[in-house]
DSSP file (Angstrom, degrees, kcal/mol; ACC not computed):
  #  RESIDUE AA STRUCTURE BP1 BP2  ACC     N-H-->O    O-->H-N    N-H-->O    O-->H-N    TCO  KAPPA ALPHA  PHI   PSI    X-CA   Y-CA   Z-CA
    1    1 A X              0   0    0      0, 0.0     2,-0.4     0, 0.0     0, 0.0   0.000 360.0 360.0 360.0 131.2   83.7   82.3  113.6
    2    2 A X        -     0   0    0      1,-0.1     2,-0.1     0, 0.0     0, 0.0  -0.642 360.0-118.8 -80.2 129.5   87.3   81.0  113.3
    3    3 A X        -     0   0    0     -2,-0.4     2,-0.6     1,-0.1    -1,-0.1  -0.378  24.2-119.1 -67.2 147.3   89.9   83.7  112.9
    4    4 A X        -     0   0    0     -2,-0.1     2,-0.4    34,-0.0    34,-0.1  -0.773  27.0-150.3 -87.5 124.4   92.0   83.6  109.7
    5    5 A X        +     0   0    0     -2,-0.6    34,-2.7    32,-0.4     2,-0.3  -0.776  19.4 176.5 -95.9 138.0   95.7   83.1  110.5
    6    6 A X  E     -a   39   0A   0     -2,-0.4     2,-0.4    32,-0.2    34,-0.2  -0.979  18.4-156.0-140.9 157.3   98.2   84.6  108.2
    7    7 A X  E     -a   40   0A   0     32,-2.8    34,-2.8    -2,-0.3     2,-0.6  -0.998   8.6-151.4-132.4 128.0  102.0   84.9  108.0
    8    8 A X  E     -a   41   0A   0     -2,-0.4     2,-0.4    32,-0.2    34,-0.2  -0.903  17.0-169.2-100.9 118.6  103.9   87.5  106.1
    9    9 A X  E     -a   42   0A   0     32,-3.2    34,-2.4    -2,-0.6     2,-0.5  -0.894   9.8-156.2-108.4 136.2  107.3   86.3  104.9
   10   10 A X  E     -a   43   0A   0     -2,-0.4     2,-0.4    32,-0.2    34,-0.2  -0.960  13.5-156.1-111.1 124.3  110.0   88.5  103.5
   11   11 A X  E     -a   44   0A   0     32,-3.3    34,-3.0    -2,-0.5     2,-0.5  -0.814   7.1-165.9-103.6 138.6  112.5   86.7  101.3
   12   12 A X        -     0   0    0     -2,-0.4     2,-0.1    32,-0.2     6,-0.1  -0.990  17.3-135.9-122.9 125.4  116.0   88.0  100.6
   13   13 A X    >   -     0   0    0     -2,-0.5     3,-1.4     4,-0.4     6,-0.0  -0.460  15.3-127.6 -76.4 151.1  118.0   86.5   97.8
   14   14 A X  T 3  S+     0   0    0      1,-0.3    -1,-0.1    -2,-0.1    -2,-0.0   0.781 111.7  60.9 -65.6 -25.8  121.7   85.7   98.3
   15   15 A X  T 3  S-     0   0    0      2,-0.2    -1,-0.3     1,-0.0     3,-0.1   0.518 109.0-127.0 -78.9  -4.6  122.4   87.7   95.2
   16   16 A X  S <  S+     0   0    0     -3,-1.4     2,-0.3     1,-0.2    -2,-0.1   0.890  74.3 102.4  57.5  43.4  120.9   90.8   96.9
   17   17 A X  S    S-     0   0    0     30,-0.0    -4,-0.4     0, 0.0    -1,-0.2  -0.942  83.7 -66.4-145.3 166.5  118.6   91.4   94.0
   18   18 A X        -     0   0    0     -2,-0.3     2,-0.3    28,-0.3    -6,-0.1  -0.218  51.6-117.3 -57.4 140.4  114.9   90.9   93.3
   19   19 A X        -     0   0    0     -8,-0.2    -1,-0.1     1,-0.1     5,-0.1  -0.618  39.7 -98.2 -76.8 134.7  113.8   87.3   93.1
   20   20 A X    >>  -     0   0    0     -2,-0.3     4,-1.9     1,-0.1     3,-0.8  -0.270  28.5-126.0 -55.7 138.2  112.5   86.4   89.6
   21   21 A X  H 3> S+     0   0    0      1,-0.3     4,-2.6     2,-0.2     5,-0.2   0.827 108.6  58.4 -57.1 -34.6  108.7   86.5   89.6
   22   22 A X  H 3> S+     0   0    0      2,-0.2     4,-2.1     1,-0.2    -1,-0.3   0.869 105.7  49.7 -66.0 -34.4  108.4   83.0   88.2
   23   23 A X  H <> S+     0   0    0     -3,-0.8     4,-2.1     2,-0.2    -2,-0.2   0.927 112.2  47.0 -67.5 -45.2  110.3   81.7   91.2
   24   24 A X  H  X S+     0   0    0     -4,-1.9     4,-2.7     1,-0.2    -2,-0.2   0.902 111.7  51.9 -62.0 -40.3  108.1   83.5   93.6
   25   25 A X  H  X S+     0   0    0     -4,-2.6     4,-2.6     2,-0.2    -1,-0.2   0.897 107.9  51.7 -63.4 -41.1  105.0   82.3   91.8
   26   26 A X  H  X S+     0   0    0     -4,-2.1     4,-2.3     2,-0.2    -1,-0.2   0.923 112.8  44.9 -61.1 -44.7  106.2   78.7   92.0
   27   27 A X  H  X S+     0   0    0     -4,-2.1     4,-2.3     2,-0.2    -2,-0.2   0.916 112.9  50.4 -66.5 -43.3  106.7   79.0   95.7
   28   28 A X  H  X S+     0   0    0     -4,-2.7     4,-2.3     1,-0.2    -2,-0.2   0.906 111.5  49.1 -60.7 -42.5  103.3   80.7   96.2
   29   29 A X  H  X S+     0   0    0     -4,-2.6     4,-2.0     2,-0.2    -1,-0.2   0.904 109.1  52.2 -64.7 -42.3  101.6   78.0   94.2
   30   30 A X  H  X S+     0   0    0     -4,-2.3     4,-0.6     1,-0.2    -2,-0.2   0.906 111.8  46.4 -61.7 -41.2  103.3   75.3   96.2
   31   31 A X  H >< S+     0   0    0     -4,-2.3     3,-0.8     1,-0.2     5,-0.3   0.896 110.3  53.1 -67.3 -39.5  102.1   76.9   99.5
   32   32 A X  H 3< S+     0   0    0     -4,-2.3    -1,-0.2     1,-0.2    -2,-0.2   0.837 111.7  46.3 -64.4 -32.4   98.6   77.3   98.1
   33   33 A X  H 3< S+     0   0    0     -4,-2.0    -1,-0.2    -5,-0.1    -2,-0.2   0.528  97.7  93.8 -87.3  -6.6   98.4   73.6   97.2
   34   34 A X  S << S-     0   0    0     -3,-0.8    -3,-0.1    -4,-0.6    -4,-0.0  -0.233  82.1-119.8 -80.6 173.7   99.8   72.5  100.6
   35   35 A X        +     0   0    0      2,-0.0     2,-0.1    -2,-0.0    -1,-0.1   0.140  63.9 133.0-102.3  20.2   97.7   71.5  103.6
   36   36 A X        -     0   0    0     -5,-0.3    -2,-0.0     1,-0.1     0, 0.0  -0.472  55.7-137.0 -69.8 145.9   99.0   74.2  105.9
   37   37 A X  S    S+     0   0    0     -2,-0.1   -32,-0.4     2,-0.1     2,-0.3   0.204  74.5  71.6 -96.1  16.4   96.2   75.9  107.7
   38   38 A X  S    S-     0   0    0    -34,-0.1     2,-0.5   -31,-0.0   -32,-0.2  -0.908  82.3-110.7-127.1 158.6   97.4   79.5  107.5
   39   39 A X  E     -a    6   0A   0    -34,-2.7   -32,-2.8    -2,-0.3     2,-0.6  -0.764  30.9-158.5 -86.3 128.8   97.6   82.0  104.7
   40   40 A X  E     -a    7   0A   0     -2,-0.5     2,-0.5   -34,-0.2   -32,-0.2  -0.944   6.1-168.9-113.3 118.2  101.2   82.7  103.8
   41   41 A X  E     -a    8   0A   0    -34,-2.8   -32,-3.2    -2,-0.6     2,-0.4  -0.914   9.7-156.4-104.2 129.7  102.0   85.9  101.9
   42   42 A X  E     -a    9   0A   0     -2,-0.5     2,-0.4   -34,-0.2   -32,-0.2  -0.857   9.6-173.7-110.2 142.7  105.5   86.3  100.5
   43   43 A X  E     -a   10   0A   0    -34,-2.4   -32,-3.3    -2,-0.4     2,-0.6  -0.986  23.6-127.2-134.3 142.2  107.3   89.5   99.8
   44   44 A X  E >>  -a   11   0A   0     -2,-0.4     3,-1.5   -34,-0.2     4,-0.7  -0.810  12.5-149.1 -93.0 119.1  110.6   90.1   98.1
   45   45 A X  G >4 S+     0   0    0    -34,-3.0     3,-0.8    -2,-0.6    -1,-0.2   0.885  97.5  48.2 -52.5 -44.7  112.9   92.4  100.2
   46   46 A X  G 34 S+     0   0    0    -35,-0.4   -28,-0.3     1,-0.2    -1,-0.3   0.525 112.0  49.4 -81.3  -4.5  114.6   93.9   97.1
   47   47 A X  G <4 S+     0   0    0     -3,-1.5    -1,-0.2   -30,-0.1     2,-0.2   0.418  93.6  91.6-109.7  -1.6  111.3   94.6   95.3
   48   48 A X  S << S-     0   0    0     -3,-0.8     5,-0.1    -4,-0.7    -5,-0.0  -0.631  85.4 -93.6 -96.9 155.0  109.5   96.3   98.2
   49   49 A X    >>  -     0   0    0     -2,-0.2     4,-1.7     1,-0.1     3,-0.9  -0.243  34.0-114.9 -63.0 151.8  109.5  100.1   99.0
   50   50 A X  H 3> S+     0   0    0      1,-0.3     4,-2.3     2,-0.2     5,-0.2   0.839 113.3  59.7 -57.0 -38.1  112.1  101.4  101.4
   51   51 A X  H 3> S+     0   0    0      1,-0.2     4,-1.7     2,-0.2    -1,-0.3   0.836 104.8  50.4 -65.9 -30.0  109.5  102.5  104.0
   52   52 A X  H <> S+     0   0    0     -3,-0.9     4,-2.4     2,-0.2    -1,-0.2   0.902 108.7  52.3 -69.7 -40.6  108.3   98.8  104.3
   53   53 A X  H  X S+     0   0    0     -4,-1.7     4,-2.8     1,-0.2    -2,-0.2   0.918 108.5  50.8 -60.1 -42.3  111.9   97.7  104.7
   54   54 A X  H  X S+     0   0    0     -4,-2.3     4,-2.6     1,-0.2    -1,-0.2   0.919 109.1  50.5 -62.0 -43.5  112.4  100.2  107.6
   55   55 A X  H  X S+     0   0    0     -4,-1.7     4,-2.5     1,-0.2     5,-0.4   0.910 112.0  47.8 -60.6 -42.1  109.2   99.0  109.3
   56   56 A X  H  X S+     0   0    0     -4,-2.4     4,-2.9     2,-0.2    -2,-0.2   0.922 111.5  49.6 -65.9 -43.7  110.4   95.4  109.0
   57   57 A X  H  < S+     0   0    0     -4,-2.8    -2,-0.2     1,-0.2    -1,-0.2   0.911 117.5  41.7 -59.9 -41.8  113.9   96.3  110.4
   58   58 A X  H  < S+     0   0    0     -4,-2.6    -2,-0.2    -5,-0.2    -1,-0.2   0.827 135.4  12.7 -75.2 -33.0  112.2   98.2  113.3
   59   59 A X  H  < S+     0   0    0     -4,-2.5    -3,-0.2    -5,-0.2    -2,-0.2   0.505 105.1  86.7-128.2  -7.9  109.5   95.7  114.1
   60   60 A X     <  -     0   0    0     -4,-2.9     2,-0.3    -5,-0.4    -4,-0.0  -0.238  58.3-141.1 -88.7-180.0  110.1   92.4  112.3
   61   61 A X        -     0   0    0     -2,-0.1     2,-0.4     0, 0.0    -3,-0.0  -0.994  18.5-110.3-144.4 152.3  112.2   89.4  113.4
   62   62 A X        +     0   0    0     -2,-0.3     3,-0.1     1,-0.2     0, 0.0  -0.654  26.8 177.0 -84.7 126.1  114.4   86.9  111.6
   63   63 A X  S    S+     0   0    0     -2,-0.4     2,-0.3     1,-0.3    -1,-0.2   0.824  71.5   5.2 -92.7 -39.2  113.2   83.3  111.2
   64   64 A X        -     0   0    0      0, 0.0     2,-0.4     0, 0.0    -1,-0.3  -0.993  56.1-177.8-150.8 136.4  116.1   81.9  109.2
   65   65 A X              0   0    0     -2,-0.3    -3,-0.0    -3,-0.1     0, 0.0  -0.941 360.0 360.0-138.9 114.6  119.4   83.2  108.0
   66   66 A X              0   0    0     -2,-0.4    -1,-0.1     0, 0.0   -52,-0.0   0.365 360.0 360.0-147.5 360.0  121.8   81.1  105.9
């Protein structure tokens, strides 16, 4: 059995506020329709509970900052 690979991405808006759900949905749909071979779950930094943010700060890593 082939293991299922997944990637959890946390997105932070430049405006430092929650990303509109329609924007997240568009991005999620584009990824679902793409031919990448892993499952990508996206999470909005400003919409997630504080304890998740702490875990990410303590154990996550930055892929892109601009």
